[in-house]
ZAMARKE-394211 format. One line per field, with one value per residue (C-alpha): residue in one letter; residue number from 1; x, y, z. Coordinates in steps of 0.2 Angstrom, whole numbers. Example, Ala and Ser with C-alpha at 12.3 -4.5 7.8 and 13.67 -1.06 7.14 Angstrom:
% ZAMARKE-394211
type: (A/S)
seq: (1/2)
px: (62/68)
py: (-22/-5)
pz: (39/36)
//
This chain:
% ZAMARKE-394211
type: (X/X/X/X/X/X/X/X/X/X/X/X/X/X/X/X/X/X/X/X/X/X/X/X/X/X/X/X/X/X/X/X/X/X/X/X/X/X/X/X/X/X/X/X/X/X/X/X/X/X/X/X/X/X/X/X/X/X/X/X/X/X/X/X/X/X/X/X/X/X/X/X/X/X/X/X/X/X/X/X/X/X/X/X/X/X/X/X/X/X/X/X/X/X/X/X/X/X/X/X/X/X/X/X/X/X/X/X/X/X/X/X/X/X/X/X/X/X/X/X/X/X/X/X/X/X/X/X/X/X/X/X/X/X/X/X/X/X/X/X/X/X/X/X/X/X/X/X/X/X/X/X/X/X/X/X/X/X/X/X/X/X/X/X/X/X/X/X/X/X/X/X/X/X/X/X/X/X/X/X/X/X/X/X/X/X/X/X/X/X/X/X/X/X/X/X/X/X/X/X/X/X/X/X/X/X/X/X/X/X/X/X/X/X/X/X/X/X/X/X/X/X/X/X/X/X/X/X/X/X/X/X/X/X/X/X/X/X/X/X/X/X/X/X/X/X/X/X/X/X/X/X/X/X/X/X/X/X/X/X/X/X/X/X/X/X/X/X/X/X/X/X/X/X/X/X/X/X/X/X/X/X/X/X/X/X/X/X/X/X/X/X/X/X/X/X/X/X/X/X/X/X/X/X/X/X/X/X/X/X/X/X/X/X/X/X/X/X/X/X/X/X/X/X/X/X/X/X/X/X/X/X/X/X)
seq: (1/2/3/4/5/6/7/8/9/10/11/12/13/14/15/16/17/18/19/20/21/22/23/24/25/26/27/28/29/30/31/32/33/34/35/36/37/38/39/40/41/42/43/44/45/46/47/48/49/50/51/52/53/54/55/56/57/58/59/60/61/62/63/64/65/66/67/68/69/70/71/72/73/74/75/76/77/78/79/80/81/82/83/84/85/86/87/88/89/90/91/92/93/94/95/96/97/98/99/100/101/102/103/104/105/106/107/108/109/110/111/112/113/114/115/116/117/118/119/120/121/122/123/124/125/126/127/128/129/130/131/132/133/134/135/136/137/138/139/140/141/142/143/144/145/146/147/148/149/150/151/152/153/154/155/156/157/158/159/160/161/162/163/164/165/166/167/168/169/170/171/172/173/174/175/176/177/178/179/180/181/182/183/184/185/186/187/188/189/190/191/192/193/194/195/196/197/198/199/200/201/202/203/204/205/206/207/208/209/210/211/212/213/214/215/216/217/218/219/220/221/222/223/224/225/226/227/228/229/230/231/232/233/234/235/236/237/238/239/240/241/242/243/244/245/246/247/248/249/250/251/252/253/254/255/256/257/258/259/260/261/262/263/264/265/266/267/268/269/270/271/272/273/274/275/276/277/278/279/280/281/282/283/284/285/286/287/288/289/290/291/292/293/294/295/296/297/298/299/300/301/302/303/304/305/306/307/308/309/310/311/312/313/314/315/316/317/318/319/320/321/322/323/324/325/326/327/328/329/330/331/332/333/334)
px: (-204/-197/-179/-173/-153/-150/-163/-171/-174/-186/-195/-197/-203/-216/-222/-224/-234/-246/-249/-253/-265/-274/-270/-260/-267/-256/-264/-256/-239/-241/-245/-229/-218/-225/-222/-204/-200/-208/-196/-181/-187/-189/-172/-164/-156/-159/-150/-136/-135/-118/-116/-110/-91/-88/-88/-78/-63/-73/-76/-66/-60/-52/-65/-79/-70/-68/-87/-90/-78/-87/-103/-96/-91/-108/-117/-108/-119/-111/-121/-110/-95/-89/-99/-103/-101/-85/-78/-78/-68/-68/-59/-45/-27/-17/-1/-1/12/3/-16/-26/-38/-48/-64/-70/-74/-59/-49/-63/-68/-82/-90/-89/-98/-112/-124/-126/-108/-98/-110/-128/-124/-108/-93/-78/-61/-54/-68/-64/-53/-54/-48/-52/-55/-39/-29/-37/-32/-14/-13/-21/-11/6/22/27/11/11/-5/-8/-21/-29/-46/-51/-38/-40/-37/-19/-15/-23/-14/3/1/0/-12/-16/-33/-43/-54/-66/-75/-88/-105/-116/-110/-116/-133/-146/-165/-172/-155/-154/-170/-166/-175/-161/-152/-136/-119/-108/-98/-86/-90/-98/-83/-71/-80/-80/-62/-55/-66/-64/-45/-43/-53/-61/-72/-83/-88/-103/-104/-121/-136/-148/-149/-143/-143/-129/-137/-128/-111/-113/-108/-91/-86/-81/-88/-100/-102/-114/-105/-118/-111/-97/-92/-75/-70/-65/-55/-70/-72/-55/-57/-71/-64/-48/-56/-53/-71/-86/-100/-116/-126/-143/-152/-164/-174/-176/-162/-170/-164/-169/-179/-193/-197/-200/-209/-206/-209/-210/-227/-229/-237/-221/-208/-192/-178/-159/-157/-172/-176/-166/-153/-134/-121/-107/-90/-86/-103/-106/-122/-116/-128/-140/-140/-155/-173/-167/-161/-175/-182/-200/-213/-218/-201/-198/-214/-209/-192/-199/-212/-198/-187/-201/-206/-188/-184/-199/-190/-172/-173/-168/-153/-165/-171/-153/-148/-163/-160/-141/-146/-158/-145/-132/-145/-146)
py: (-93/-102/-102/-119/-118/-135/-148/-144/-163/-164/-149/-156/-173/-164/-153/-167/-177/-162/-161/-179/-178/-164/-152/-141/-140/-141/-125/-116/-124/-119/-101/-100/-107/-96/-80/-85/-89/-73/-63/-73/-71/-52/-51/-61/-74/-88/-78/-71/-82/-75/-59/-43/-42/-25/-17/-30/-18/-6/-17/-11/5/17/30/18/13/32/34/18/25/42/32/24/40/48/32/31/36/42/36/40/52/54/58/76/88/95/78/70/55/56/60/48/55/49/51/39/28/11/7/-9/-14/-29/-38/-52/-39/-28/-39/-48/-41/-54/-48/-30/-35/-45/-57/-57/-54/-65/-79/-81/-80/-69/-76/-74/-68/-61/-65/-51/-36/-22/-14/-20/-8/-14/-11/6/11/6/17/32/33/41/30/32/24/6/-4/-20/-32/-45/-54/-57/-52/-59/-50/-55/-48/-31/-30/-33/-20/-1/5/23/18/4/2/-13/-19/-32/-36/-49/-63/-62/-68/-67/-70/-80/-86/-69/-71/-69/-69/-61/-49/-52/-48/-62/-71/-67/-49/-45/-52/-43/-26/-30/-35/-21/-7/-11/-9/5/19/13/16/2/0/-10/-19/-25/-24/-18/-12/-25/-27/-16/-7/-17/-12/6/12/3/13/31/31/20/20/11/7/-4/-15/-4/-16/-17/1/0/16/26/21/26/43/48/40/49/66/68/70/73/61/66/50/49/33/27/17/16/8/-2/-7/-25/-36/-37/-19/-25/-20/-2/14/32/37/22/25/18/24/22/18/17/29/36/37/51/52/55/65/75/80/97/103/122/118/106/92/97/82/73/70/66/84/94/107/102/89/100/101/83/78/90/82/64/69/77/62/51/61/64/45/42/52/47/37/53/66/80/69/65/83/89/75/80/98/94/83/97/109/96)
pz: (-157/-142/-138/-132/-131/-123/-122/-139/-143/-128/-134/-151/-144/-132/-146/-157/-144/-141/-160/-161/-146/-154/-140/-153/-171/-186/-192/-177/-181/-199/-194/-183/-196/-210/-199/-196/-214/-220/-209/-216/-234/-231/-224/-239/-227/-240/-254/-242/-227/-221/-212/-220/-215/-223/-206/-196/-195/-186/-171/-156/-164/-152/-155/-150/-134/-130/-132/-121/-108/-108/-105/-90/-83/-85/-78/-62/-47/-31/-16/-1/0/18/33/28/13/22/25/8/4/-15/-26/-21/-22/-36/-26/-11/-3/-5/-9/-9/-23/-17/-22/-34/-47/-47/-59/-69/-86/-88/-72/-78/-94/-87/-96/-115/-117/-129/-124/-117/-98/-100/-92/-80/-83/-100/-111/-123/-125/-112/-96/-79/-65/-57/-72/-74/-56/-59/-75/-66/-50/-49/-53/-35/-29/-25/-30/-21/-26/-16/-21/-3/10/28/44/45/28/33/50/42/28/30/16/13/8/-1/-16/-14/-30/-28/-35/-44/-56/-74/-79/-92/-91/-77/-71/-64/-53/-35/-18/-9/-21/-12/-19/-23/-9/-2/-6/11/20/9/14/32/33/22/27/46/44/32/25/9/-6/-12/-30/-34/-51/-54/-66/-53/-34/-22/-3/3/18/32/26/22/39/37/21/17/-1/-11/-30/-41/-57/-64/-78/-85/-99/-106/-102/-84/-86/-85/-67/-62/-72/-59/-43/-45/-49/-68/-70/-58/-54/-64/-63/-54/-49/-62/-49/-30/-20/-6/11/11/-1/12/6/-12/-23/-18/-29/-27/-20/-9/8/17/5/15/3/7/-8/-17/-35/-43/-30/-34/-26/-34/-28/-21/-26/-26/-16/-2/2/-13/-25/-33/-27/-10/-6/-14/-3/-2/-8/-23/-30/-27/-36/-50/-51/-52/-65/-76/-75/-80/-95/-101/-99/-111/-125/-122/-139/-147/-146/-140/-125/-120/-121/-110/-97/-96/-94/-80/-71/-72/-63/-49)
//
C-alpha cells in the first residue's frame, strides 16, 4: 500500500502508465489488491463500515488524563540543575513576587502534542482539549505570585520588569514522517533569541519540547536549568508538577544527546564518543548521592558498560508490565 494524501490523481496516472508500458505487471497489481481486500474482509469492514462508538464516552476521561499526566512526570529528563549539587536551581518556588513564562511552546497545545495529533502533521494552538505548560504553571504557583507571559520578550521588556525567575519553553514545530527530516536539528525560531534575551537578564529554567535531541549546546551556559520534556501531549500539568517540586525527576535519556549535528551519527562505544549528555543521563533533585545520576556519573567503565547493557535489555522487554517494573526499579537505584 502506498499512502498518497494529496496528489493521488498523479499517482494513479503514473501507475496506470507503468502498467500499460509493461514495467509493472497486472499480476502484481492483482496481488496487492487481493492482500488489502483480504484484510478488510477479515475485519468485517464491508459488513460494518462504521466504527464502534460504544466507547466514545470514555474518550478524555479524567482517569485517563491523570495517567497521561503521570506519564509526563516520569518521562521528563533533567539535564542541568545549577552549577553544582549544592547550588541547585530546581525545584522552583511556588511563592515568588513575579515570574516570567516565555517561549513559542509555553502556550501552544498543538506544539506539545506534535505530529499525528488530530491531523497528519499535527497543528498549532488549541487543536484539542488539554492544559498548556503556561496554564499549568499558573495553576501551580501561589495566588500571590504574578505570572507574566511573553512569547518572545525583547531587551527593553526584560530591563523594565523585575522578575524573580523565568521559565522558557521552546522546541520543534510539529511534524510527521519525512517532513521532520532536518540537516540542522535546530529549535524553532525565535527560540534561540528568546533563550539569549531572557536568560541573560534573569535566572531561568529552559524546557525543550521536541520529539528528539536538538542543538542546544551553545545556550546551556546561559541557563540555570535544562529539562527535556519531549512531547508531553495534552497534560502540560505534568511538567509543572516536577518543575515546582511536587514530584522528583526520574527520567533518563533514551538516546545520546549530541553537541552538534557534525557529530552524527554518534552512539555509545564509538571511538570519539563526546556527547553533550550521554545515553542514560538524567539528574534528580536533592539526590542523596549528589552528582550521581545516570550513566554519566558511574564510577568506572565496567559499571557504565553494565548500565548500558541493562538499559538495552530492559528496553527490549518494555512491552510488558514486568519489563516496565524492572526498568523503573533500575532507574530508582540510579
